[in-house]
A tleap script that builds the chain and sets N, CA, C and O, in Angstrom:
source leaprc.protein.ff14SB
mol = sequence {
  NMET THR PRO ALA LEU PRO ASP SER LYS LYS
  LEU ASN ILE ILE ALA ALA PHE GLU ARG ASN
  GLU PRO PRO HIE GLN ILE ALA GLN ASP GLN
  GLY VAL SER TYR SER TYR ALA ASN ARG LEU
  ARG ARG GLN HIE LEU GLU GLY GLY ILE GLU
  ASN VAL LEU ALA LYS PRO ILE ARG LYS THR
  GLY PRO LYS ARG SER LEU THR PRO GLU MET
  VAL GLU GLY MET LEU GLU HIE LEU ARG LEU
  ASN PRO THR ALA TYR GLN ASP LYS LEU ALA
  TYR PHE VAL TYR ASP GLN TYR GLY VAL TRP
  PRO HIE LYS SER THR ILE SER ARG ARG LEU
  LYS GLU ALA LYS ILE SER GLN LYS LYS VAL
  VAL VAL GLY PRO PHE ARG CVAL
}
set mol.1.N position { -6.984 6.258 7.454 }
set mol.1.CA position { -6.537 5.069 7.399 }
set mol.1.C position { -7.692 3.944 7.437 }
set mol.1.O position { -8.425 3.879 8.423 }
set mol.2.N position { -7.826 3.168 6.486 }
set mol.2.CA position { -8.991 2.236 6.405 }
set mol.2.C position { -9.128 1.102 7.445 }
set mol.2.O position { -8.127 0.475 7.792 }
set mol.3.N position { -10.147 0.873 7.865 }
set mol.3.CA position { -10.200 -0.256 8.847 }
set mol.3.C position { -9.851 -1.655 8.350 }
set mol.3.O position { -10.047 -2.004 7.186 }
set mol.4.N position { -9.342 -2.411 9.260 }
set mol.4.CA position { -8.664 -3.795 8.768 }
set mol.4.C position { -9.888 -4.638 8.190 }
set mol.4.O position { -11.050 -4.592 8.596 }
set mol.5.N position { -9.419 -5.353 7.241 }
set mol.5.CA position { -10.312 -6.276 6.620 }
set mol.5.C position { -10.611 -7.464 7.600 }
set mol.5.O position { -9.747 -7.837 8.395 }
set mol.6.N position { -11.752 -8.006 7.538 }
set mol.6.CA position { -11.979 -9.304 8.249 }
set mol.6.C position { -11.036 -10.430 7.672 }
set mol.6.O position { -10.542 -10.278 6.554 }
set mol.7.N position { -10.798 -11.483 8.374 }
set mol.7.CA position { -9.888 -12.442 7.990 }
set mol.7.C position { -10.528 -13.295 6.846 }
set mol.7.O position { -9.809 -13.857 6.019 }
set mol.8.N position { -11.999 -13.389 6.809 }
set mol.8.CA position { -12.621 -13.998 5.793 }
set mol.8.C position { -12.443 -13.482 4.413 }
set mol.8.O position { -12.426 -14.235 3.439 }
set mol.9.N position { -12.303 -12.136 4.331 }
set mol.9.CA position { -12.082 -11.419 3.103 }
set mol.9.C position { -10.697 -11.684 2.608 }
set mol.9.O position { -10.412 -11.968 1.444 }
set mol.10.N position { -9.790 -11.551 3.699 }
set mol.10.CA position { -8.441 -11.716 3.378 }
set mol.10.C position { -8.251 -13.102 2.688 }
set mol.10.O position { -7.663 -13.176 1.609 }
set mol.11.N position { -8.765 -14.221 3.333 }
set mol.11.CA position { -8.697 -15.524 2.810 }
set mol.11.C position { -9.398 -15.636 1.326 }
set mol.11.O position { -8.892 -16.358 0.467 }
set mol.12.N position { -10.444 -14.972 1.109 }
set mol.12.CA position { -10.981 -14.922 -0.243 }
set mol.12.C position { -10.024 -14.261 -1.204 }
set mol.12.O position { -9.928 -14.710 -2.346 }
set mol.13.N position { -9.332 -13.256 -0.826 }
set mol.13.CA position { -8.304 -12.627 -1.795 }
set mol.13.C position { -7.198 -13.631 -2.228 }
set mol.13.O position { -6.806 -13.792 -3.383 }
set mol.14.N position { -6.743 -14.301 -1.080 }
set mol.14.CA position { -5.837 -15.324 -1.168 }
set mol.14.C position { -6.071 -16.524 -2.230 }
set mol.14.O position { -5.267 -16.944 -3.062 }
set mol.15.N position { -7.373 -16.954 -1.976 }
set mol.15.CA position { -7.960 -18.056 -2.720 }
set mol.15.C position { -8.129 -17.702 -4.066 }
set mol.15.O position { -7.889 -18.527 -4.947 }
set mol.16.N position { -8.554 -16.455 -4.349 }
set mol.16.CA position { -8.472 -15.836 -5.746 }
set mol.16.C position { -7.120 -16.016 -6.487 }
set mol.16.O position { -6.994 -16.529 -7.599 }
set mol.17.N position { -6.129 -15.518 -5.707 }
set mol.17.CA position { -4.766 -15.504 -6.307 }
set mol.17.C position { -4.436 -16.993 -6.610 }
set mol.17.O position { -3.892 -17.296 -7.672 }
set mol.18.N position { -4.755 -17.888 -5.705 }
set mol.18.CA position { -4.303 -19.324 -6.042 }
set mol.18.C position { -5.132 -19.896 -7.279 }
set mol.18.O position { -4.703 -20.837 -7.948 }
set mol.19.N position { -6.228 -19.327 -7.512 }
set mol.19.CA position { -7.053 -19.651 -8.662 }
set mol.19.C position { -6.528 -19.038 -10.048 }
set mol.19.O position { -7.085 -19.126 -11.142 }
set mol.20.N position { -5.310 -18.390 -9.735 }
set mol.20.CA position { -4.721 -17.516 -10.884 }
set mol.20.C position { -5.715 -16.527 -11.353 }
set mol.20.O position { -5.743 -16.433 -12.580 }
set mol.21.N position { -6.560 -15.744 -10.695 }
set mol.21.CA position { -7.289 -14.728 -11.220 }
set mol.21.C position { -6.479 -13.623 -11.558 }
set mol.21.O position { -5.335 -13.643 -11.106 }
set mol.22.N position { -6.843 -12.598 -12.303 }
set mol.22.CA position { -5.881 -11.468 -12.549 }
set mol.22.C position { -6.053 -10.331 -11.245 }
set mol.22.O position { -7.147 -10.021 -10.772 }
set mol.23.N position { -4.996 -9.899 -10.874 }
set mol.23.CA position { -5.094 -9.110 -9.656 }
set mol.23.C position { -5.935 -7.858 -9.633 }
set mol.23.O position { -6.353 -7.425 -8.559 }
set mol.24.N position { -6.205 -7.249 -10.804 }
set mol.24.CA position { -7.088 -6.111 -10.947 }
set mol.24.C position { -8.498 -6.650 -10.807 }
set mol.24.O position { -9.316 -5.988 -10.169 }
set mol.25.N position { -8.832 -7.789 -11.350 }
set mol.25.CA position { -10.168 -8.274 -11.066 }
set mol.25.C position { -10.501 -8.792 -9.713 }
set mol.25.O position { -11.666 -8.793 -9.315 }
set mol.26.N position { -9.431 -9.271 -8.934 }
set mol.26.CA position { -9.563 -9.647 -7.548 }
set mol.26.C position { -9.801 -8.475 -6.751 }
set mol.26.O position { -10.627 -8.553 -5.842 }
set mol.27.N position { -9.148 -7.322 -6.981 }
set mol.27.CA position { -9.238 -6.167 -6.289 }
set mol.27.C position { -10.593 -5.502 -6.443 }
set mol.27.O position { -11.176 -4.910 -5.534 }
set mol.28.N position { -11.034 -5.655 -7.671 }
set mol.28.CA position { -12.447 -5.078 -7.960 }
set mol.28.C position { -13.495 -5.920 -7.420 }
set mol.28.O position { -14.442 -5.300 -6.936 }
set mol.29.N position { -13.552 -7.152 -7.387 }
set mol.29.CA position { -14.426 -8.072 -6.838 }
set mol.29.C position { -14.442 -7.984 -5.310 }
set mol.29.O position { -15.520 -8.075 -4.722 }
set mol.30.N position { -13.369 -7.821 -4.683 }
set mol.30.CA position { -13.292 -7.864 -3.189 }
set mol.30.C position { -13.385 -6.408 -2.730 }
set mol.30.O position { -13.350 -6.206 -1.516 }
set mol.31.N position { -13.491 -5.434 -3.517 }
set mol.31.CA position { -13.591 -3.987 -3.042 }
set mol.31.C position { -12.384 -3.452 -2.264 }
set mol.31.O position { -12.555 -2.678 -1.322 }
set mol.32.N position { -11.117 -3.873 -2.662 }
set mol.32.CA position { -9.845 -3.447 -2.213 }
set mol.32.C position { -9.043 -2.813 -3.245 }
set mol.32.O position { -9.246 -3.041 -4.438 }
set mol.33.N position { -8.165 -2.050 -2.840 }
set mol.33.CA position { -7.324 -1.558 -3.859 }
set mol.33.C position { -6.293 -2.723 -4.540 }
set mol.33.O position { -6.048 -3.796 -3.989 }
set mol.34.N position { -5.845 -2.378 -5.597 }
set mol.34.CA position { -4.797 -3.309 -6.217 }
set mol.34.C position { -3.580 -3.433 -5.437 }
set mol.34.O position { -3.022 -4.526 -5.348 }
set mol.35.N position { -3.109 -2.356 -4.845 }
set mol.35.CA position { -1.889 -2.622 -4.114 }
set mol.35.C position { -2.138 -3.435 -2.812 }
set mol.35.O position { -1.304 -4.258 -2.432 }
set mol.36.N position { -3.198 -3.219 -2.187 }
set mol.36.CA position { -3.555 -3.960 -1.098 }
set mol.36.C position { -3.546 -5.474 -1.498 }
set mol.36.O position { -2.805 -6.250 -0.895 }
set mol.37.N position { -4.375 -5.905 -2.522 }
set mol.37.CA position { -4.451 -7.138 -2.839 }
set mol.37.C position { -2.966 -7.797 -3.081 }
set mol.37.O position { -2.656 -8.905 -2.643 }
set mol.38.N position { -2.132 -6.984 -3.811 }
set mol.38.CA position { -0.829 -7.521 -3.993 }
set mol.38.C position { -0.017 -7.600 -2.848 }
set mol.38.O position { 0.905 -8.415 -2.839 }
set mol.39.N position { -0.235 -6.846 -1.847 }
set mol.39.CA position { 0.480 -6.756 -0.745 }
set mol.39.C position { 0.116 -8.168 0.148 }
set mol.39.O position { 0.950 -8.785 0.811 }
set mol.40.N position { -1.062 -8.465 0.033 }
set mol.40.CA position { -1.480 -9.749 0.804 }
set mol.40.C position { -0.894 -10.958 0.044 }
set mol.40.O position { -0.453 -11.932 0.655 }
set mol.41.N position { -0.898 -10.875 -1.318 }
set mol.41.CA position { -0.297 -12.010 -2.040 }
set mol.41.C position { 1.308 -12.035 -1.716 }
set mol.41.O position { 1.859 -13.129 -1.591 }
set mol.42.N position { 1.981 -10.940 -1.594 }
set mol.42.CA position { 3.367 -11.002 -1.265 }
set mol.42.C position { 3.429 -11.544 0.205 }
set mol.42.O position { 4.291 -12.375 0.492 }
set mol.43.N position { 2.581 -11.117 1.097 }
set mol.43.CA position { 2.684 -11.813 2.522 }
set mol.43.C position { 2.524 -13.285 2.685 }
set mol.43.O position { 3.136 -13.960 3.513 }
set mol.44.N position { 1.527 -13.788 1.704 }
set mol.44.CA position { 1.172 -15.143 1.591 }
set mol.44.C position { 2.459 -15.772 1.035 }
set mol.44.O position { 2.876 -16.818 1.533 }
set mol.45.N position { 3.055 -15.217 0.098 }
set mol.45.CA position { 4.275 -15.966 -0.554 }
set mol.45.C position { 5.397 -15.920 0.409 }
set mol.45.O position { 6.146 -16.895 0.456 }
set mol.46.N position { 5.593 -14.958 1.142 }
set mol.46.CA position { 6.655 -14.854 2.159 }
set mol.46.C position { 6.574 -15.754 3.344 }
set mol.46.O position { 7.547 -16.370 3.779 }
set mol.47.N position { 5.182 -15.812 3.928 }
set mol.47.CA position { 5.275 -16.438 5.202 }
set mol.47.C position { 4.025 -17.248 5.250 }
set mol.47.O position { 3.744 -17.614 6.391 }
set mol.48.N position { 3.333 -17.565 4.466 }
set mol.48.CA position { 2.133 -18.406 4.446 }
set mol.48.C position { 0.987 -17.742 4.975 }
set mol.48.O position { 1.069 -16.574 5.357 }
set mol.49.N position { -0.247 -18.497 5.035 }
set mol.49.CA position { -1.520 -17.947 5.494 }
set mol.49.C position { -1.434 -17.282 6.831 }
set mol.49.O position { -2.187 -16.352 7.121 }
set mol.50.N position { -0.446 -17.785 7.721 }
set mol.50.CA position { -0.381 -17.160 9.228 }
set mol.50.C position { 0.201 -15.781 9.126 }
set mol.50.O position { -0.102 -14.910 9.942 }
set mol.51.N position { 1.058 -15.567 8.102 }
set mol.51.CA position { 1.541 -14.193 7.836 }
set mol.51.C position { 0.623 -13.263 7.378 }
set mol.51.O position { 0.787 -12.067 7.617 }
set mol.52.N position { -0.313 -13.668 6.755 }
set mol.52.CA position { -1.343 -12.931 6.208 }
set mol.52.C position { -2.407 -12.413 7.433 }
set mol.52.O position { -2.737 -11.243 7.628 }
set mol.53.N position { -2.809 -13.492 8.131 }
set mol.53.CA position { -3.718 -13.354 9.139 }
set mol.53.C position { -3.082 -12.725 10.575 }
set mol.53.O position { -3.789 -12.434 11.540 }
set mol.54.N position { -1.887 -12.599 10.541 }
set mol.54.CA position { -1.078 -11.991 11.790 }
set mol.54.C position { -1.469 -10.602 12.129 }
set mol.54.O position { -1.381 -9.714 11.281 }
set mol.55.N position { -1.896 -10.373 13.332 }
set mol.55.CA position { -2.025 -9.093 13.610 }
set mol.55.C position { -0.708 -8.136 13.804 }
set mol.55.O position { 0.294 -8.535 14.397 }
set mol.56.N position { -0.812 -6.982 13.302 }
set mol.56.CA position { 0.262 -6.185 13.598 }
set mol.56.C position { 0.523 -5.698 14.957 }
set mol.56.O position { -0.384 -5.150 15.584 }
set mol.57.N position { 1.782 -5.868 15.502 }
set mol.57.CA position { 2.086 -5.442 16.806 }
set mol.57.C position { 2.573 -3.951 16.820 }
set mol.57.O position { 3.569 -3.514 16.243 }
set mol.58.N position { 1.675 -3.255 17.592 }
set mol.58.CA position { 1.894 -1.692 17.557 }
set mol.58.C position { 2.196 -1.292 18.947 }
set mol.58.O position { 1.397 -1.493 19.862 }
set mol.59.N position { 3.414 -0.692 19.118 }
set mol.59.CA position { 3.718 -0.162 20.448 }
set mol.59.C position { 3.806 1.229 20.229 }
set mol.59.O position { 4.634 1.842 19.556 }
set mol.60.N position { 2.752 1.692 20.947 }
set mol.60.CA position { 2.556 3.275 20.928 }
set mol.60.C position { 3.183 3.968 21.928 }
set mol.60.O position { 3.471 3.442 23.003 }
set mol.61.N position { 3.419 5.128 21.651 }
set mol.61.CA position { 3.936 6.126 22.775 }
set mol.61.C position { 5.425 5.972 22.877 }
set mol.61.O position { 6.006 5.016 22.363 }
set mol.62.N position { 6.059 6.956 23.567 }
set mol.62.CA position { 7.576 6.943 23.679 }
set mol.62.C position { 7.967 5.745 24.658 }
set mol.62.O position { 7.107 5.176 25.329 }
set mol.63.N position { 9.346 5.389 24.701 }
set mol.63.CA position { 9.912 4.473 25.467 }
set mol.63.C position { 9.780 4.968 27.049 }
set mol.63.O position { 10.035 6.118 27.406 }
set mol.64.N position { 9.396 4.038 27.825 }
set mol.64.CA position { 9.294 4.267 29.311 }
set mol.64.C position { 10.602 4.735 29.920 }
set mol.64.O position { 11.632 4.094 29.716 }
set mol.65.N position { 10.594 5.779 30.624 }
set mol.65.CA position { 11.901 6.085 31.342 }
set mol.65.C position { 12.177 5.190 32.439 }
set mol.65.O position { 13.327 4.857 32.726 }
set mol.66.N position { 11.095 4.768 33.096 }
set mol.66.CA position { 11.479 3.912 34.153 }
set mol.66.C position { 11.262 2.451 33.772 }
set mol.66.O position { 10.171 2.120 33.307 }
set mol.67.N position { 12.244 1.552 33.942 }
set mol.67.CA position { 12.027 0.053 33.564 }
set mol.67.C position { 11.334 -0.653 34.795 }
set mol.67.O position { 11.398 -0.192 35.934 }
set mol.68.N position { 10.751 -1.668 34.505 }
set mol.68.CA position { 9.989 -2.559 35.525 }
set mol.68.C position { 10.888 -2.538 36.738 }
set mol.68.O position { 10.496 -2.167 37.845 }
set mol.69.N position { 12.127 -2.958 36.475 }
set mol.69.CA position { 13.063 -3.172 37.548 }
set mol.69.C position { 13.248 -1.785 38.491 }
set mol.69.O position { 13.374 -1.816 39.715 }
set mol.70.N position { 13.240 -0.666 37.740 }
set mol.70.CA position { 13.348 0.622 38.608 }
set mol.70.C position { 11.990 0.686 39.444 }
set mol.70.O position { 11.980 0.875 40.660 }
set mol.71.N position { 11.013 0.535 38.780 }
set mol.71.CA position { 9.717 0.699 39.442 }
set mol.71.C position { 9.627 -0.311 40.737 }
set mol.71.O position { 9.203 0.056 41.833 }
set mol.72.N position { 10.016 -1.423 40.493 }
set mol.72.CA position { 10.026 -2.279 41.596 }
set mol.72.C position { 10.892 -1.788 42.785 }
set mol.72.O position { 10.430 -1.870 43.923 }
set mol.73.N position { 12.131 -1.280 42.568 }
set mol.73.CA position { 12.866 -0.939 43.430 }
set mol.73.C position { 12.422 0.438 44.061 }
set mol.73.O position { 12.860 0.748 45.168 }
set mol.74.N position { 11.628 1.205 43.430 }
set mol.74.CA position { 10.873 2.391 43.876 }
set mol.74.C position { 9.837 2.051 44.736 }
set mol.74.O position { 9.630 2.711 45.754 }
set mol.75.N position { 9.087 0.974 44.394 }
set mol.75.CA position { 7.901 0.466 45.271 }
set mol.75.C position { 8.575 -0.083 46.450 }
set mol.75.O position { 8.176 0.334 47.538 }
set mol.76.N position { 9.561 -0.976 46.432 }
set mol.76.CA position { 10.208 -1.533 47.562 }
set mol.76.C position { 10.725 -0.445 48.532 }
set mol.76.O position { 10.673 -0.609 49.751 }
set mol.77.N position { 11.248 0.723 47.927 }
set mol.77.CA position { 11.716 1.800 48.859 }
set mol.77.C position { 10.623 2.465 49.577 }
set mol.77.O position { 10.730 2.875 50.733 }
set mol.78.N position { 9.475 2.567 48.788 }
set mol.78.CA position { 8.275 3.144 49.405 }
set mol.78.C position { 7.631 2.239 50.591 }
set mol.78.O position { 7.128 2.704 51.613 }
set mol.79.N position { 7.742 0.836 50.263 }
set mol.79.CA position { 7.348 0.101 51.411 }
set mol.79.C position { 8.058 0.145 52.764 }
set mol.79.O position { 7.527 0.029 53.869 }
set mol.80.N position { 9.499 0.355 52.455 }
set mol.80.CA position { 10.408 0.527 53.731 }
set mol.80.C position { 10.093 1.961 54.407 }
set mol.80.O position { 10.118 2.134 55.625 }
set mol.81.N position { 9.766 3.058 53.376 }
set mol.81.CA position { 9.577 4.347 53.919 }
set mol.81.C position { 8.399 4.705 53.522 }
set mol.81.O position { 8.386 5.390 52.499 }
set mol.82.N position { 7.205 4.410 54.102 }
set mol.82.CA position { 5.844 4.662 53.644 }
set mol.82.C position { 5.530 6.245 53.640 }
set mol.82.O position { 4.580 6.683 52.991 }
set mol.83.N position { 6.286 6.990 54.316 }
set mol.83.CA position { 5.888 8.320 54.413 }
set mol.83.C position { 6.897 9.059 53.435 }
set mol.83.O position { 7.134 10.224 53.753 }
set mol.84.N position { 7.399 8.676 52.535 }
set mol.84.CA position { 8.350 9.454 51.614 }
set mol.84.C position { 7.489 10.077 50.483 }
set mol.84.O position { 6.561 9.501 49.915 }
set mol.85.N position { 7.896 11.239 50.258 }
set mol.85.CA position { 7.161 11.981 49.125 }
set mol.85.C position { 7.689 11.750 47.841 }
set mol.85.O position { 8.801 11.227 47.762 }
set mol.86.N position { 7.032 12.074 46.760 }
set mol.86.CA position { 7.330 11.796 45.537 }
set mol.86.C position { 8.667 12.271 45.157 }
set mol.86.O position { 9.367 11.546 44.450 }
set mol.87.N position { 9.115 13.482 45.579 }
set mol.87.CA position { 10.398 14.090 45.210 }
set mol.87.C position { 11.520 13.173 45.759 }
set mol.87.O position { 12.590 12.977 45.181 }
set mol.88.N position { 11.114 12.584 47.053 }
set mol.88.CA position { 12.156 11.738 47.643 }
set mol.88.C position { 12.378 10.512 46.843 }
set mol.88.O position { 13.497 10.035 46.660 }
set mol.89.N position { 11.188 9.976 46.335 }
set mol.89.CA position { 11.312 8.822 45.340 }
set mol.89.C position { 12.056 9.042 44.214 }
set mol.89.O position { 12.708 8.142 43.686 }
set mol.90.N position { 12.008 10.304 43.751 }
set mol.90.CA position { 12.779 10.698 42.493 }
set mol.90.C position { 14.254 10.604 42.821 }
set mol.90.O position { 15.005 9.981 42.069 }
set mol.91.N position { 14.685 11.184 43.889 }
set mol.91.CA position { 16.129 11.110 44.411 }
set mol.91.C position { 16.492 9.695 44.612 }
set mol.91.O position { 17.617 9.360 44.242 }
set mol.92.N position { 15.729 8.828 45.130 }
set mol.92.CA position { 16.037 7.378 45.268 }
set mol.92.C position { 16.338 6.686 43.880 }
set mol.92.O position { 17.291 5.920 43.741 }
set mol.93.N position { 15.466 7.006 42.868 }
set mol.93.CA position { 15.735 6.437 41.628 }
set mol.93.C position { 16.887 6.913 40.986 }
set mol.93.O position { 17.618 6.180 40.319 }
set mol.94.N position { 17.091 8.186 41.171 }
set mol.94.CA position { 18.454 8.814 40.499 }
set mol.94.C position { 19.525 8.260 41.233 }
set mol.94.O position { 20.446 7.816 40.547 }
set mol.95.N position { 19.644 8.167 42.614 }
set mol.95.CA position { 20.819 7.505 43.176 }
set mol.95.C position { 21.117 6.225 42.933 }
set mol.95.O position { 22.283 5.829 42.953 }
set mol.96.N position { 19.934 5.320 42.637 }
set mol.96.CA position { 20.128 3.881 42.442 }
set mol.96.C position { 20.363 3.609 41.005 }
set mol.96.O position { 21.202 2.758 40.710 }
set mol.97.N position { 19.696 4.257 40.053 }
set mol.97.CA position { 19.624 3.929 38.675 }
set mol.97.C position { 20.325 4.789 37.768 }
set mol.97.O position { 20.680 4.390 36.659 }
set mol.98.N position { 20.575 6.132 38.250 }
set mol.98.CA position { 21.134 7.190 37.415 }
set mol.98.C position { 20.227 7.765 36.394 }
set mol.98.O position { 20.608 8.337 35.373 }
set mol.99.N position { 18.844 7.544 36.795 }
set mol.99.CA position { 17.814 8.115 35.771 }
set mol.99.C position { 16.890 9.193 36.618 }
set mol.99.O position { 16.277 8.810 37.614 }
set mol.100.N position { 16.833 10.405 36.215 }
set mol.100.CA position { 16.019 11.302 36.753 }
set mol.100.C position { 14.532 11.498 36.342 }
set mol.100.O position { 14.179 12.215 35.406 }
set mol.101.N position { 13.717 10.799 37.126 }
set mol.101.CA position { 12.364 10.638 36.536 }
set mol.101.C position { 11.467 12.034 36.851 }
set mol.101.O position { 11.632 12.683 37.883 }
set mol.102.N position { 10.526 12.384 35.838 }
set mol.102.CA position { 9.798 13.411 36.150 }
set mol.102.C position { 8.537 13.072 37.277 }
set mol.102.O position { 8.095 11.937 37.450 }
set mol.103.N position { 8.110 14.155 37.920 }
set mol.103.CA position { 7.260 13.798 38.848 }
set mol.103.C position { 6.109 13.308 38.461 }
set mol.103.O position { 5.500 12.657 39.310 }
set mol.104.N position { 5.547 13.453 37.239 }
set mol.104.CA position { 4.397 12.842 36.682 }
set mol.104.C position { 4.624 11.306 36.308 }
set mol.104.O position { 3.721 10.470 36.361 }
set mol.105.N position { 5.906 11.043 35.935 }
set mol.105.CA position { 6.278 9.654 35.705 }
set mol.105.C position { 6.174 8.939 37.076 }
set mol.105.O position { 5.697 7.804 37.102 }
set mol.106.N position { 6.595 9.540 38.220 }
set mol.106.CA position { 6.456 8.705 39.476 }
set mol.106.C position { 4.944 8.634 39.752 }
set mol.106.O position { 4.444 7.590 40.170 }
set mol.107.N position { 4.295 9.616 39.545 }
set mol.107.CA position { 2.864 9.740 40.002 }
set mol.107.C position { 2.169 8.565 39.140 }
set mol.107.O position { 1.434 7.760 39.712 }
set mol.108.N position { 2.388 8.488 37.901 }
set mol.108.CA position { 1.627 7.398 36.918 }
set mol.108.C position { 2.191 5.933 37.433 }
set mol.108.O position { 1.371 5.021 37.543 }
set mol.109.N position { 3.303 5.742 37.686 }
set mol.109.CA position { 3.887 4.374 38.140 }
set mol.109.C position { 3.241 4.171 39.494 }
set mol.109.O position { 2.877 3.020 39.736 }
set mol.110.N position { 3.042 5.075 40.396 }
set mol.110.CA position { 2.359 4.748 41.636 }
set mol.110.C position { 0.866 4.512 41.509 }
set mol.110.O position { 0.314 3.713 42.266 }
set mol.111.N position { 0.149 5.219 40.522 }
set mol.111.CA position { -1.266 4.960 40.276 }
set mol.111.C position { -1.385 3.501 39.643 }
set mol.111.O position { -2.293 2.746 39.990 }
set mol.112.N position { -0.387 3.125 38.659 }
set mol.112.CA position { -0.522 1.733 38.195 }
set mol.112.C position { -0.389 0.805 39.350 }
set mol.112.O position { -1.056 -0.230 39.337 }
set mol.113.N position { 0.373 1.057 40.307 }
set mol.113.CA position { 0.585 0.070 41.434 }
set mol.113.C position { -0.367 0.153 42.436 }
set mol.113.O position { -0.273 -0.435 43.514 }
set mol.114.N position { -1.463 1.016 42.037 }
set mol.114.CA position { -2.652 1.365 42.997 }
set mol.114.C position { -2.275 1.856 44.353 }
set mol.114.O position { -2.856 1.397 45.337 }
set mol.115.N position { -1.381 2.719 44.467 }
set mol.115.CA position { -0.906 3.259 45.504 }
set mol.115.C position { -1.231 4.874 45.434 }
set mol.115.O position { -0.903 5.576 44.478 }
set mol.116.N position { -1.914 5.340 46.576 }
set mol.116.CA position { -2.206 6.716 46.538 }
set mol.116.C position { -1.897 7.264 47.990 }
set mol.116.O position { -1.670 6.520 48.944 }
set mol.117.N position { -1.913 8.565 48.051 }
set mol.117.CA position { -1.424 9.082 49.436 }
set mol.117.C position { -2.444 8.703 50.501 }
set mol.117.O position { -2.105 8.672 51.684 }
set mol.118.N position { -3.677 8.416 50.118 }
set mol.118.CA position { -4.760 8.017 51.147 }
set mol.118.C position { -4.632 6.716 51.604 }
set mol.118.O position { -5.188 6.436 52.666 }
set mol.119.N position { -3.860 5.665 50.868 }
set mol.119.CA position { -3.723 4.410 51.238 }
set mol.119.C position { -2.450 3.762 50.904 }
set mol.119.O position { -2.144 3.321 49.797 }
set mol.120.N position { -1.750 3.749 51.954 }
set mol.120.CA position { -0.355 3.117 51.771 }
set mol.120.C position { -0.344 2.086 52.763 }
set mol.120.O position { -0.545 2.363 53.945 }
set mol.121.N position { -0.102 0.790 52.329 }
set mol.121.CA position { -0.071 -0.318 53.049 }
set mol.121.C position { 1.123 -0.748 53.541 }
set mol.121.O position { 1.953 -1.079 52.695 }
set mol.122.N position { 1.456 -0.837 54.803 }
set mol.122.CA position { 2.727 -1.288 55.634 }
set mol.122.C position { 2.309 -2.428 56.199 }
set mol.122.O position { 1.506 -2.391 57.132 }
set mol.123.N position { 2.790 -3.583 55.715 }
set mol.123.CA position { 2.468 -4.990 56.472 }
set mol.123.C position { 0.987 -5.147 56.470 }
set mol.123.O position { 0.325 -4.971 55.447 }
set mol.124.N position { 0.477 -5.472 57.600 }
set mol.124.CA position { -1.015 -5.800 57.710 }
set mol.124.C position { -1.557 -4.382 58.045 }
set mol.124.O position { -2.776 -4.318 58.203 }
set mol.125.N position { -0.864 -3.273 58.174 }
set mol.125.CA position { -1.640 -1.970 58.670 }
set mol.125.C position { -1.497 -0.937 57.706 }
set mol.125.O position { -0.496 -0.798 57.004 }
set mol.126.N position { -2.649 -0.111 57.673 }
set mol.126.CA position { -2.533 1.183 56.766 }
set mol.126.C position { -2.194 2.316 57.548 }
set mol.126.O position { -2.680 2.477 58.667 }
set mol.127.N position { -1.369 3.137 57.020 }
set mol.127.CA position { -0.932 4.293 57.478 }
set mol.127.C position { -1.431 5.398 56.977 }
set mol.127.O position { -1.041 6.492 57.386 }
savepdb mol mol.pdb
quit
């Protein structure tokens, strides 16, 4: 996959189309393929310059099995039961939400919340 073009180059291509230059000439002058130049022209015609300069939103990876609501419930359960093991947290999530999370999923969510087995905060005290 080729690297993204800078916005200045995209604007140059659009300006050349507005001057009615031939697409093959634009592609050659700007060092892009004919199909890429035409794609920019179509994007400009469909949505204006904002559509050309918009960054694509890419969501990578699979869908999360635990929603933020489930994670918050799991963390609240852990605050109430600070000595609970991860398998007990999995049972809690299954009982409350009907989703059986993998142990690595629970471990990742606890790590994101900055909770480790060395540091569990209960009120103002550490356990």
